[in-house]
KOLBAMI-259143 format. One line per 2 residues: number of its first residue (from 0); their letters; for each residue y, x, z of N, C-alpha, C, O. Coordinates in steps of 0.001 Angstrom, whole numbers. Each point is the difference from the previous one (the first is absolute). Layout:
REM residues N
NUM) A) Y/X/Z/Y/X/Z/Y/X/Z/Y/X/Z; ...
REM end
This chain:
REM residues 85
0) MR) -17528/12029/17064/1337/-947/422/218/-1443/-450/-515/-314/-1073; 1128/-496/1668/-331/-1467/349/1503/-660/-1084/90/-851/-885
2) HQ) 815/1722/1515/1240/-507/-1019/366/804/650/-350/542/1049; 2083/-378/-2615/-26/969/-242/2175/-97/-528/170/-289/-1184
4) VD) 1033/493/1939/1083/-857/499/624/780/-162/-586/1079/83; 1676/-1010/-316/764/1478/-1010/1184/-407/671/856/780/-418
6) EF) -116/-1865/1536/943/-504/862/-575/954/1797/-1061/-300/546; 1797/1121/-102/-474/685/1129/1202/-883/1243/455/443/1055
8) TT) -264/-1605/-1624/151/-1383/1389/-1067/-539/5/-763/-126/957; 611/-282/-2185/-2077/-1076/122/-505/682/624/236/-316/1166
10) VP) -1221/1646/-1251/-868/655/255/127/-845/1747/-770/-902/329; 1367/1191/160/-324/89/1447/-859/-1578/-18/-1117/-258/450
12) AF) 2147/-679/-1175/-351/-1398/535/-1524/89/-680/-820/-649/649; 335/1248/-1699/-934/194/-149/-1357/73/1046/-983/-738/63
14) VA) 1389/2043/790/-948/679/824/510/-1125/924/-517/376/1052; 1117/-1390/-771/420/-873/1326/-1337/-698/-269/-929/-11/808
16) AG) 915/-518/-1906/-959/-1791/-493/-1562/1185/-93/-1040/-285/-595; 1226/1189/1123/-1375/672/234/-969/35/-1562/-1117/-385/-343
18) QG) 2365/1132/-357/-767/609/-1513/65/899/22/335/586/-1029; -594/91/2148/-224/1655/-330/896/983/619/777/-456/839
20) VA) -728/1776/-1098/882/786/514/586/1213/-824/-513/497/-1004; 1791/-83/1678/936/461/-1896/507/1143/1138/70/92/1225
22) VV) 292/861/-2634/353/1530/213/1486/-549/-1109/74/-305/-1191; 1274/417/2688/1493/-762/-547/986/1314/347/5/654/1043
24) PQ) 704/-496/-2057/1244/1285/667/235/-1204/1101/-288/-1187/154; 1112/2422/620/929/-49/633/893/-1374/-171/-32/-1093/565
26) SG) 971/1752/-1775/1593/-923/-17/-448/-1065/-274/709/-964/289; -2727/568/-1284/-97/-857/-405/-386/-1959/1541/-262/-1163/-310
28) VS) 406/1685/1476/-461/-587/725/761/192/1609/-357/876/788; 1688/-2087/-444/604/586/790/-611/-1118/1719/18/147/1222
30) DP) -353/-911/-1964/-270/-715/1580/-995/-1124/-994/146/-796/-927; -1495/1484/2049/-1177/-794/-431/-231/-1071/461/366/-259/1147
32) PP) -1192/-868/-2097/-168/-1220/477/-455/636/1424/-151/1163/375; -46/-2765/425/-835/-445/977/-1941/641/214/-893/-562/-635
34) GV) 652/1502/1400/-1373/389/-147/-176/914/-1424/-1063/-128/-607; 1822/803/214/-38/1249/-1217/407/1154/942/1050/-92/635
36) RL) -1806/1119/-529/513/1042/763/258/1746/-1577/-397/471/-1065; 1457/-316/2347/19/1315/-1640/-289/1596/1059/-34/98/1227
38) TA) -93/701/-2021/-1077/517/751/757/1268/-1653/-28/-183/-1217; 784/1745/2369/235/1081/-1057/-782/343/-121/-708/97/1002
40) LP) 8/517/-2702/-485/773/-52/596/1507/-690/929/189/-786; -1543/430/1206/367/1532/-870/288/1077/-1041/-238/1188/-219
42) LI) 1101/-2602/-489/101/475/-1105/1131/462/-489/1062/12/623; -1227/390/-1752/1069/-14/-759/352/-347/-1075/-772/329/-900
44) RR) 2345/-1310/373/-783/-257/-1520/1308/546/-559/1077/235/547; -1545/-90/-1934/482/1100/-852/626/-694/-664/-607/-1040/-254
46) TR) 2129/1140/-425/696/-426/-729/527/435/-830/720/965/254; -842/-1627/-2151/599/896/-841/1362/-719/-369/170/-1192/258
48) VA) 820/2000/-894/1147/-547/-1040/-569/669/-1324/-181/1094/-534; -37/-2901/293/77/286/-2397/1167/-912/-219/573/-1087/80
50) FR) -656/2410/-435/1487/593/-1988/-700/418/-895/-982/740/45; 1723/-1440/-1269/27/459/-1490/413/1659/283/971/418/631
52) NG) -2104/410/-1355/470/869/-343/1564/787/254/993/-709/-162; -874/1589/400/1424/661/-548/1184/-1506/582/1083/-288/-509
54) AG) -1656/-301/1489/972/-954/510/853/229/1733/887/-588/620; -1811/1822/-375/-1/888/1863/1412/275/292/551/-203/1082
56) PH) -31/666/-2110/1597/312/-144/847/-984/97/1170/339/-176; -1465/-2099/527/1306/-1001/-268/-87/412/1084/-891/425/735
58) PA) 2313/-657/-685/451/-235/1313/-676/-1040/1397/-57/203/1213; -379/-1338/-2076/-700/-1316/1207/-589/568/60/211/834/881
60) IA) -1570/-657/-1729/-1652/1302/431/-142/701/836/-918/34/818; 2119/845/-950/645/1174/466/49/-191/1670/-668/603/840
62) AL) 1675/-1635/-646/274/-662/1369/-1429/-808/215/-1165/333/-218; 1489/-985/502/-1350/-643/121/-1135/185/349/-681/-864/553
64) TR) -81/3151/-1082/-609/757/167/-282/288/1417/-927/-10/810; 2712/381/-953/399/1115/917/392/-661/1492/170/705/995
66) AL) -41/-2301/-991/-50/-920/994/-1898/-365/439/-560/29/1096; 270/-197/-1832/-1139/161/474/-813/892/744/-436/-297/1112
68) RE) 140/1735/-1866/1/1122/742/229/47/1330/-861/275/835; 2249/-593/-555/1392/395/1173/-814/-1469/1008/590/-528/943
70) SV) -1296/311/-1180/-77/-1496/596/-1941/76/1102/-535/-625/916; 164/1941/-1942/-1890/22/514/339/1035/1290/544/1081/-224
72) PE) -905/-1492/1577/178/674/1004/-629/1059/139/-1226/-11/118; 2087/1356/-104/-551/1732/53/-1602/530/106/-635/63/1053
74) GL) 254/214/-2070/-1529/255/471/-575/-723/-814/-1038/441/-494; 1463/-1618/141/-1368/-1130/-1179/734/-221/-1294/1130/-489/-2
76) GR) -1748/837/-1085/52/-618/-1614/493/1600/-317/463/4/-1141; -406/1183/1665/372/866/21/-1604/1110/-1907/-66/1046/-645
78) GP) -455/-1958/745/-1312/432/-682/201/383/-1391/1055/-49/-633; -2435/514/158/148/-199/-1331/320/-1631/-1014/-182/-1213/106
80) GS) 650/2026/-880/944/-1594/-1113/1375/-179/326/781/-314/-898; -226/539/2541/767/-364/618/1659/320/-543/1082/-542/225
82) GT) -1531/1725/-1055/1128/588/-169/1150/878/1018/1204/227/-120; -2011/50/939/560/873/586/-1031/735/796/220/556/1077
84) G) -1165/-595/-1594/-1069/1317/593/-274/-117/-696/-950/667/-409
REM end
């Protein structure tokens, strides 16, 4: 590893400057700089919602969790730990 960059929008600039290759989430790069090619990978990102024990029933947390689950396309994200299957 040559560089560690925490800002997804900066990563393609390093790639364009010849500083390596990178794996970035689709949401992290919408318009790559000239000379950078994005290639889709057959990966599924697992995301979790973190909250304090006992806080799950709070209306804001319940609403966020429900909205996130409803935004997932059918057939994705329904495995162990998803809370739905």
